[in-house]
C-alpha positions as a printed NumPy array, in Angstrom:
array([[ 11.998,  19.161,  -6.556],
       [ 15.238,  18.081,  -7.903],
       [ 15.238,  15.887, -10.984],
       [ 15.873,  12.226, -10.183],
       [ 17.737,   9.77 , -12.29 ],
       [ 14.972,   7.495, -13.433],
       [ 17.432,   4.736, -14.395],
       [ 18.311,   4.325, -10.685],
       [ 16.704,   0.979, -10.165],
       [ 14.013,   0.821,  -7.466],
       [ 13.278,  -2.613,  -6.205],
       [  9.57 ,  -3.243,  -6.631],
       [  7.263,  -2.463,  -3.703],
       [  5.2  ,  -4.64 ,  -5.658],
       [  2.215,  -6.066,  -5.967],
       [  2.7  ,  -9.717,  -5.129],
       [  5.401,  -9.152,  -2.51 ],
       [  3.228,  -6.695,  -0.766],
       [  0.286,  -8.944,  -0.863],
       [  1.473, -11.856,   0.881],
       [  3.275,  -9.449,   1.897],
       [  0.186,  -7.265,  -0.096],
       [-14.789,   4.802,  -3.401],
       [-14.189,   3.206,  -6.334],
       [-15.185,   5.784,  -8.763],
       [-18.323,   4.093,  -9.842],
       [-19.002,   5.748, -13.133],
       [-21.954,   7.813, -13.907],
       [-25.272,   6.003, -14.256],
       [-25.198,   7.067, -17.913],
       [-24.678,   4.223, -20.313],
       [-23.137,   6.37 , -23.051],
       [-19.649,   5.654, -24.25 ],
       [-16.504,   7.443, -23.273],
       [-16.615,  11.196, -23.919],
       [-14.5  ,  13.143, -26.483],
       [-13.98 ,  16.767, -26.679],
       [-16.979,  17.144, -28.924],
       [-19.165,  14.788, -26.85 ],
       [-19.291,  11.925, -29.461],
       [-18.593,   8.389, -28.325],
       [-15.188,   7.001, -29.507],
       [-15.255,   4.672, -32.379],
       [-11.558,   4.071, -32.937],
       [-11.176,   1.36 , -30.274],
       [-13.445,  -1.136, -32.027],
       [-11.72 ,  -4.516, -32.134],
       [ -8.593,  -3.251, -30.381],
       [ -6.404,  -5.703, -28.451],
       [ -4.385,  -4.531, -25.492],
       [ -1.652,  -6.233, -23.532],
       [ -1.878,  -6.042, -19.728],
       [  0.95 ,  -7.089, -17.521],
       [  1.114,  -7.528, -13.693],
       [  2.561,  -9.725, -10.997],
       [ -0.628, -11.001,  -9.295],
       [  0.45 , -14.648,  -8.997],
       [ -1.561, -15.538,  -5.93 ],
       [ -5.256, -16.316,  -5.373],
       [ -6.088, -12.668,  -6.051],
       [ -4.562, -13.281,  -9.515],
       [ -7.165, -15.976, -10.193],
       [ -9.824, -13.444,  -9.448],
       [ -8.123, -10.922, -11.705],
       [ -8.181, -13.467, -14.493],
       [-11.855, -14.019, -14.002],
       [-12.665, -10.262, -14.112],
       [-10.61 ,  -9.695, -17.195],
       [-12.314, -12.608, -18.877],
       [-15.609, -11.077, -17.926],
       [-14.701,  -7.758, -19.566],
       [-13.584,  -9.555, -22.775],
       [-16.942, -11.22 , -22.898],
       [-19.088,  -8.173, -21.871],
       [-17.587,  -5.087, -23.644],
       [-19.481,  -3.892, -26.699],
       [-16.472,  -2.452, -28.358],
       [-14.803,  -5.73 , -29.366],
       [-11.822,  -4.874, -27.126],
       [ -9.656,  -7.834, -26.035],
       [ -7.386,  -7.588, -22.995],
       [ -4.572, -10.1  , -23.157],
       [ -3.245, -10.402, -19.672],
       [  0.227, -11.716, -18.701],
       [  0.834, -12.447, -15.026],
       [  4.493, -12.941, -14.174],
       [  6.411, -13.655, -10.936],
       [  9.349, -11.998, -12.702],
       [  7.293,  -8.957, -13.654],
       [  9.986,  -6.354, -12.992],
       [ 12.686,  -8.013, -15.   ],
       [ 10.142,  -8.669, -17.799],
       [  9.167,  -5.04 , -17.849],
       [ 12.676,  -3.596, -17.823],
       [ 13.792,  -6.063, -20.596],
       [ 10.879,  -5.105, -22.825],
       [ 11.354,  -1.344, -22.347],
       [ 15.072,  -1.624, -23.075],
       [ 14.163,  -3.379, -26.38 ],
       [ 11.68 ,  -0.633, -27.2  ],
       [  8.647,  -2.78 , -26.641],
       [  6.249,  -3.409, -23.813],
       [  2.655,  -3.801, -22.738],
       [ -0.225,  -1.394, -23.345],
       [ -1.04 ,  -1.289, -19.656],
       [  0.49 ,  -2.415, -16.341],
       [ -0.754,  -2.818, -12.813],
       [  1.949,  -2.101, -10.209],
       [  2.946,  -0.07 ,  -7.219],
       [  2.817,   3.626,  -8.011],
       [  6.444,   3.69 ,  -7.009],
       [  7.132,   2.329, -10.463],
       [  6.85 ,   5.802, -11.737],
       [ 10.362,   6.427, -10.367],
       [ 11.872,   3.488, -12.15 ],
       [  9.858,   3.519, -15.368],
       [  8.521,   7.06 , -15.5  ],
       [  9.99 ,   7.713, -18.946],
       [  7.951,   4.794, -20.292],
       [  4.61 ,   5.826, -18.626],
       [  2.073,   8.255, -20.149],
       [  0.361,  11.012, -18.294],
       [ -3.195,   9.709, -18.085],
       [ -4.796,  12.662, -16.321],
       [ -7.22 ,  12.989, -19.32 ],
       [ -8.834,   9.74 , -18.323],
       [-11.43 ,  11.688, -16.44 ],
       [-12.177,  13.765, -19.597],
       [-12.432,  10.818, -21.977],
       [-14.494,   8.54 , -19.77 ],
       [-17.445,   8.848, -17.414],
       [-15.293,   8.495, -14.373],
       [-15.955,  11.206, -11.807],
       [-12.617,  12.53 , -10.549],
       [-14.277,  14.028,  -7.438],
       [-15.276,  10.533,  -6.37 ],
       [-11.644,   9.492,  -6.067],
       [-10.062,  10.261,  -2.678],
       [ -7.647,  13.086,  -3.667],
       [ -4.739,  11.956,  -1.457],
       [ -4.581,   8.608,  -3.323],
       [ -4.601,  10.414,  -6.693],
       [ -1.782,  12.642,  -5.393],
       [  0.181,   9.512,  -4.441],
       [ -0.021,   8.396,  -8.113],
       [  1.075,  11.733,  -9.482],
       [  4.253,  13.679,  -9.988],
       [  3.664,  17.385, -10.287],
       [  0.678,  17.858, -12.597],
       [  1.03 ,  14.476, -14.261],
       [ -1.106,  11.516, -13.27 ],
       [  0.747,   8.248, -13.939],
       [ -1.705,   5.788, -12.293],
       [ -5.427,   5.354, -11.7  ],
       [ -5.786,   3.853,  -8.249],
       [ -6.505,   0.162,  -8.043],
       [ -5.728,  -0.933,  -4.532],
       [ -4.766,   0.884,  -1.313],
       [ -2.339,  -0.976,   1.004],
       [ -2.231,   0.225,   4.585],
       [ -1.19 ,  -1.307,   7.853],
       [ -3.457,  -1.728,  10.857],
       [ -3.462,  -2.828,  14.471],
       [ -4.678,  -6.291,  15.282],
       [ -5.334,  -7.641,  18.832],
       [ -6.312, -10.921,  20.293],
       [ -9.524, -10.406,  22.276],
       [ -9.242, -13.658,  24.24 ],
       [ -5.764, -12.67 ,  25.487],
       [ -7.079,  -9.281,  26.391],
       [ -9.909, -10.914,  28.363],
       [ -7.462, -13.218,  30.108],
       [ -5.246, -10.31 ,  31.14 ],
       [ -8.22 ,  -8.453,  32.611],
       [ -8.35 ,  -5.914,  29.786],
       [-11.453,  -4.813,  27.887],
       [-11.384,  -7.02 ,  24.632],
       [-13.233,  -4.249,  22.756],
       [-10.852,  -1.409,  23.743],
       [ -7.425,  -1.669,  22.157],
       [ -4.569,   0.698,  23.116],
       [ -4.961,   4.244,  21.756],
       [ -1.435,   5.388,  22.615],
       [  2.02 ,   3.732,  22.591],
       [  2.226,   4.078,  26.324],
       [ -0.941,   1.921,  26.597],
       [  0.572,  -0.528,  24.099],
       [  3.509,  -1.117,  26.484],
       [  1.151,  -1.278,  29.505],
       [ -1.168,  -3.77 ,  27.854],
       [  1.797,  -5.838,  26.579],
       [  3.102,  -6.221,  30.138],
       [ -0.331,  -7.409,  31.31 ],
       [ -0.856,  -9.864,  28.48 ],
       [  2.513, -11.559,  28.589],
       [  2.462, -14.987,  30.147],
       [  5.92 , -16.558,  29.967],
       [  4.681, -20.004,  31.143],
       [  2.244, -20.239,  28.22 ],
       [  4.619, -18.626,  25.631],
       [  2.278, -15.66 ,  25.28 ],
       [  3.655, -12.283,  24.387],
       [  1.726,  -8.989,  24.662],
       [  3.457,  -7.325,  21.688],
       [  4.32 ,  -8.734,  18.244],
       [  6.906,  -6.47 ,  16.592],
       [  9.351,  -8.366,  14.316],
       [ 12.898,  -7.176,  13.848],
       [ 12.751,  -8.719,  10.297],
       [  9.782,  -6.776,   9.048],
       [ 10.871,  -3.292,   7.912],
       [  7.385,  -2.338,   6.581],
       [  5.818,  -2.955,   9.95 ],
       [  8.618,  -1.182,  11.749],
       [  8.306,   1.76 ,   9.387],
       [  4.605,   2.152,   9.874],
       [  4.97 ,   2.245,  13.612],
       [  8.069,   4.487,  13.902],
       [  6.528,   6.858,  11.474],
       [  3.698,   7.53 ,  13.923],
       [  6.172,   8.741,  16.484],
       [  8.877,  10.406,  14.416],
       [  7.322,  11.305,  11.073],
       [  9.104,  10.839,   7.727],
       [ 12.622,   9.535,   7.367],
       [ 13.297,  11.576,   4.236],
       [ 11.779,  14.97 ,   3.596],
       [ 11.839,  17.744,   1.065],
       [ 14.118,  20.452,   2.295],
       [ 13.75 ,  23.421,   0.027],
       [ 14.076,  21.421,  -3.168],
       [ 16.525,  18.788,  -2.047],
       [ 16.046,  15.601,   0.005],
       [ 17.042,  15.426,   3.616],
       [ 17.233,  12.326,   5.844],
       [ 16.009,  12.559,   9.51 ],
       [ 17.224,   9.687,  11.767],
       [ 19.81 ,  11.106,  14.172],
       [ 18.225,  13.326,  16.679],
       [ 14.736,  12.275,  15.744],
       [ 13.147,  11.991,  19.192],
       [ 10.152,  10.059,  17.889],
       [ 12.397,   7.414,  16.404],
       [ 14.298,   7.314,  19.739],
       [ 11.022,   6.744,  21.572],
       [ 10.067,   3.915,  19.253],
       [ 13.431,   2.194,  19.441],
       [ 13.505,   2.619,  23.19 ],
       [ 10.041,   1.141,  23.436],
       [ 10.999,  -1.782,  21.284],
       [ 14.162,  -2.537,  23.309],
       [ 12.247,  -2.288,  26.551],
       [  9.602,  -4.718,  25.311],
       [ 12.261,  -7.205,  24.425],
       [ 14.301,  -6.742,  27.566],
       [ 11.137,  -7.231,  29.653],
       [ 10.057, -10.345,  27.79 ],
       [  6.953,  -8.761,  26.386],
       [  7.973,  -9.05 ,  22.739],
       [  9.556, -12.14 ,  21.196],
       [ 12.969, -11.855,  19.536],
       [ 11.569, -13.574,  16.506],
       [ 11.504, -12.836,  12.754],
       [  8.114, -14.587,  11.972],
       [  5.779, -13.039,  14.471],
       [  2.843, -13.358,  12.051],
       [  2.845, -17.142,  12.534],
       [  2.866, -16.532,  16.361],
       [ -0.148, -14.096,  15.895],
       [ -2.124, -16.893,  13.991],
       [ -1.109, -19.307,  16.717],
       [ -2.751, -17.133,  19.362],
       [  0.545, -16.32 ,  21.06 ],
       [  0.583, -12.539,  20.45 ],
       [ -1.628, -10.017,  22.089],
       [ -1.119,  -7.068,  19.586],
       [  0.602,  -6.614,  16.335],
       [  0.615,  -4.404,  13.275],
       [  0.203,  -5.651,   9.733],
       [ -1.584,  -5.461,   6.341],
       [ -5.004,  -6.699,   5.338],
       [ -3.573, -10.076,   4.569],
       [ -2.991, -10.791,   8.331],
       [ -6.742, -11.541,   8.671],
       [ -6.421, -14.601,   6.496],
       [ -4.244, -16.428,   8.949],
       [ -6.385, -15.275,  11.866],
       [ -9.601, -16.351,  10.194],
       [ -8.2  , -19.731,   9.237],
       [ -6.906, -20.374,  12.764],
       [-10.186, -19.188,  14.327],
       [ -8.544, -16.43 ,  16.362],
       [-10.969, -14.002,  18.095],
       [ -9.412, -10.702,  17.105],
       [-10.174,  -7.077,  16.654],
       [ -8.83 ,  -4.627,  13.999],
       [ -8.197,  -0.925,  14.364],
       [ -6.081,   2.004,  13.231],
       [ -2.429,   2.083,  14.391],
       [ -2.162,   4.492,  17.405],
       [ -0.953,   7.852,  16.425],
       [  2.048,   9.597,  18.143],
       [  3.78 ,  12.957,  18.275],
       [  4.087,  13.056,  14.451],
       [  0.32 ,  13.789,  14.224],
       [ -2.529,  12.51 ,  12.009],
       [ -1.463,  10.384,   9.058],
       [ -2.897,   7.669,   6.748],
       [  0.351,   6.099,   5.473],
       [ -0.334,   3.734,   2.576],
       [  1.025,   2.347,  -0.66 ],
       [ -1.193,   2.81 ,  -3.671],
       [ -1.2  ,   0.324,  -6.56 ],
       [ -2.707,   1.331,  -9.894],
       [ -3.246,   1.012, -13.596],
       [ -0.782,   2.745, -15.832],
       [ -0.6  ,   3.104, -19.677],
       [  2.84 ,   2.861, -21.176],
       [  4.435,   4.964, -23.991],
       [  4.355,   1.811, -26.273],
       [  0.597,   2.134, -26.474],
       [ -0.968,   3.663, -29.621],
       [ -3.665,   6.281, -29.366],
       [ -6.277,   3.487, -30.041],
       [ -4.693,   1.166, -27.377],
       [ -4.682,   4.023, -24.927],
       [ -8.352,   4.683, -25.503],
       [ -9.09 ,   0.918, -25.114],
       [ -7.17 ,   0.861, -21.835],
       [ -9.195,   3.747, -20.642],
       [-12.332,   1.817, -21.361],
       [-11.187,  -1.045, -19.371],
       [-10.232,   1.146, -16.413],
       [-13.671,   2.834, -16.704],
       [-15.396,  -0.541, -16.716],
       [-13.456,  -1.607, -13.576],
       [-14.819,   1.405, -11.762],
       [-18.351,   1.503, -13.113],
       [-21.532,   0.161, -11.679],
       [-23.611,  -2.469, -13.421],
       [-27.389,  -2.598, -13.216],
       [-27.171,  -4.258,  -9.788],
       [-25.058,  -1.514,  -8.43 ],
       [-21.889,  -3.417,  -8.173],
       [-18.615,  -2.954,  -9.906],
       [-15.386,  -4.936, -10.353],
       [-13.735,  -2.464,  -7.906],
       [-16.297,  -3.164,  -5.251],
       [-16.084,  -6.86 ,  -5.782],
       [-12.279,  -6.717,  -5.556],
       [-12.286,  -4.758,  -2.351],
       [-14.853,  -6.944,  -0.597],
       [-13.281, -10.148,  -1.73 ],
       [ -9.629,  -9.302,  -0.906],
       [-10.129,  -6.981,   2.077],
       [ -8.374,  -3.831,   0.815],
       [-10.002,  -0.391,   1.472],
       [-11.703,   1.431,  -1.385],
       [-10.114,   4.495,  -2.972],
       [-13.443,   6.182,  -3.824],
       [-16.212,   7.563,  -1.704],
       [-19.012,   5.88 ,  -3.665],
       [-17.698,   2.365,  -3.018],
       [-17.166,   3.172,   0.654],
       [-20.918,   3.985,   0.83 ],
       [-22.1  ,   0.699,  -0.654],
       [-24.007,  -1.45 ,   1.872],
       [-21.984,  -4.561,   1.024],
       [-18.786,  -2.618,   1.786],
       [-20.047,  -1.191,   5.06 ],
       [-21.19 ,  -4.552,   6.266],
       [-17.488,  -5.606,   6.42 ],
       [-16.179,  -4.56 ,   9.872],
       [-12.66 ,  -4.84 ,   8.526],
       [-13.222,  -2.523,   5.613],
       [-15.148,  -0.113,   7.717],
       [-12.242,   0.171,  10.148],
       [ -9.698,   0.601,   7.304],
       [-11.788,   3.324,   5.68 ],
       [-12.067,   5.208,   8.977],
       [ -8.71 ,   6.742,   8.523],
       [ -8.785,  10.457,   7.666],
       [ -8.697,  10.625,   3.857],
       [ -7.257,  14.125,   4.026],
       [ -4.358,  13.109,   6.274],
       [ -0.937,  12.748,   4.639],
       [ -0.562,   9.361,   2.86 ],
       [  3.2  ,   9.426,   2.599],
       [  4.779,   6.175,   3.741],
       [  8.056,   6.628,   5.726],
       [  9.413,   9.009,   3.109],
       [  8.003,  11.885,   1.088],
       [  5.834,  10.083,  -1.58 ],
       [  7.997,  11.881,  -4.29 ],
       [ 11.28 ,  10.48 ,  -2.978],
       [ 12.444,   7.673,  -5.362],
       [ 14.637,   5.82 ,  -2.88 ],
       [ 11.933,   4.491,  -0.55 ],
       [ 13.183,   0.927,  -1.047],
       [ 16.763,   1.932,  -0.227],
       [ 15.526,   3.225,   3.098],
       [ 13.366,   0.179,   3.748],
       [ 16.019,  -2.38 ,   2.737],
       [ 19.389,  -0.73 ,   3.734],
       [ 18.662,   1.645,   6.589],
       [ 15.794,   0.419,   8.77 ],
       [ 16.669,  -3.296,   9.054],
       [ 20.246,  -2.482,  10.165],
       [ 18.981,   0.076,  12.68 ],
       [ 16.389,  -2.159,  14.259],
       [ 18.693,  -5.251,  14.296],
       [ 21.467,  -3.386,  16.084],
       [ 19.008,  -2.423,  18.813],
       [ 17.228,  -5.78 ,  18.923],
       [ 20.349,  -7.841,  19.463],
       [ 21.98 ,  -5.322,  21.785],
       [ 24.993,  -4.419,  19.702],
       [ 24.394,  -0.695,  19.83 ],
       [ 22.696,   2.012,  21.879],
       [ 19.607,   3.623,  20.466],
       [ 21.542,   6.845,  19.812],
       [ 24.377,   4.973,  18.082],
       [ 21.848,   3.065,  15.973],
       [ 20.264,   6.3  ,  14.855],
       [ 23.549,   7.9  ,  14.037],
       [ 24.627,   5.007,  11.813],
       [ 21.16 ,   4.924,  10.133],
       [ 21.713,   8.715,   9.42 ],
       [ 25.058,   8.124,   7.86 ],
       [ 23.64 ,   5.414,   5.603],
       [ 20.658,   7.396,   4.732],
       [ 22.744,  10.469,   3.948],
       [ 24.627,   8.494,   1.328],
       [ 21.416,   7.343,  -0.223],
       [ 19.855,  10.845,  -0.25 ],
       [ 23.036,  12.271,  -1.717],
       [ 22.667,  10.042,  -4.787],
       [ 19.134,  11.271,  -5.415],
       [ 20.146,  14.908,  -4.866],
       [ 22.62 ,  14.794,  -7.769]])
């Protein structure tokens, strides 16, 4: 793969934005300390204080504070984790690194390895120096956190998108409320049946102003927008028949009145006005609050084949950390993923409370986890399927594609200013310029 310019700024896919906008490798049952090469427990971390930065400013941040406080009270090594949560996390981080300082550990999107890779340590030895079982982690998620043979993040949260449908609207349309569409042809057919113009009900809820949603759907039909082509990056918009099919479907749904020409379709979903939509785990909060009778399932696949497109957030240790601080950070990460005497772990608690699927097999097997219908559905995706989201997971310019290419393409189709073919050609031209920068 061509070397990328890591100073090319990548707008954060970030933690907080992704969240509104958002198994665990339970450690061995052994209670011994982290392992060293000679098998003795580490002593050097006694009394170490580490700094931990992230951008979890929402209610999930309150839970993170509680868990970090618990670690500070419970750990037997005298380690203190001093956490700083900032809504301006990205600027805070870049300013600190530029000044030669920074935190011991961060929690962020794994895409930060493209922006700040020079300031992140390879932490692949975490499995040698702790009791974490690497085989318990789903390999595709570890791959997402890696570049080549270097592991830059230990997974913390998996953010995927899923299909939601309103069971009451299905029932009213004469559809089986327990059977969502399994193909995009069925999506269009069901949308037509559900739409009731007189009641302001729409069968489909695809927003022209939601590039993440659009990307997850169009990827099922046309695959990745940027691929590795023998060591250089290549964009694939023009002539992509899967993207043509998606854009044509979207335009048809709008023209037929089966999909609203609205930016905020999520509010309409919570108001019971949308039959089917695609969104992240946070969608359920609005549905639950509004008392909507809904189902959740995997997004229908298309001609692009089986996939499990996600974004992975994780813990990373920076180059500003000393050896002692790195070992202390490893102990915190180990604690996060280790079972207590009751068989629970912070990772399990986090997944169940916040509704994000687990990244290890052992947490997925926990009864408390399996009792959640939502988590069971989210975990039913094939863990061995490609996890790349809209671009090859090693392509640093994902946000350029999401922010500068897809919105322009979908808007030109949504508002009737261009044919589907012209929209794809223009998207190709814009994407080619982006790709050219990363191929230098």
